[in-house]
C-alpha angles and dihedrals in degrees: 000000000000111000124228114261120232109252115246118258134066121010120257114288091009092124092052092050091049091052092052092047092053090050091054091049091053090058107031116215093239092056091057090051092050092051091051091047092051090050092052092048092053092046091050092049093051091046092051091051091050092048094047091051090056098046112122120204111191091197094054107039095141132064130252114311091007132121131203110256097176139346092288106018134078130192138186118277121241113299094023133095133193113279138176094277102024136301117343128196122250115241133247114305090012133115131199112245122170093336095314133103105232130178117261120244113295093025133090140170113258086211135005097269098032126108120259112274133183115275109239110257097236096044113103097010114156113258141173123208091213102044114004116036123187118269119259116271138068095326099048096125114102106208108203118225101165126019104312098334126095142120137289117257140133139255118260143194097191146354092282092065095065129084137192098033092305117139131213112258107198100171118098137026095320135024113231141159105265121212122232114266111282112252094012112163094002114151115260146165097197141002088270089070092057120085133178124018094332094071101148120089115210101213101173101077120338102034090213133138113253135181115260123214140172142201108293090012104076096124089094088074116098120244113287090023133104136203108256133189116211093174093225090083140000118301115280137187115261135164114284096253095043098067099066095030089058092047095253130140121237114238120211 
């Protein structure tokens, strides 16, 4: 039998090889390698972020300006108080007390948001209308608090007339700059530790002396404060906006 002869033209499988070659040219080998490399880089970056987020450092369990108070609790270091994004430093002439930046002795805020400033030397001096009047000058008014004794201050027509953290009291026979309650925010363990107008010791959380008040006797509260009942203890004086925000009930 005479076999069939291969027709002239391209060698066997030539068409298939040509098709494969064109396919390789459409996606060059180096492009595929680059794509794989980019994928590995991204995977490595994501993995490093995940691993760094889970790293535990037993020597640095707290955030910036924090100290370890117990096995599972951190607190602000000295001179810092809790803020919106961590612990923040108290300002010049301030000290951190129970999570608040308060003025050091001899300093006061002229207004709520002002920086601490020295209290004028003659402001608040003890005086007696019968035997020891106030010295001449701006604070020559002796405001009586008991019998004939009191403290030196000045008359006022508005908040801008008062210095040293005093506030204008315009109710009564005379308007005068009223001093902050004596003993307010002093540290305490019981009422016996509190003297002056701030005679109530809050022993649940802050251990500070606060000003007590009662229905019909709210004049003990400082200006811009109200008498508030929190039910867990007797009514106390707090800033106007603190009573309702802390779920208390204002007492009149």
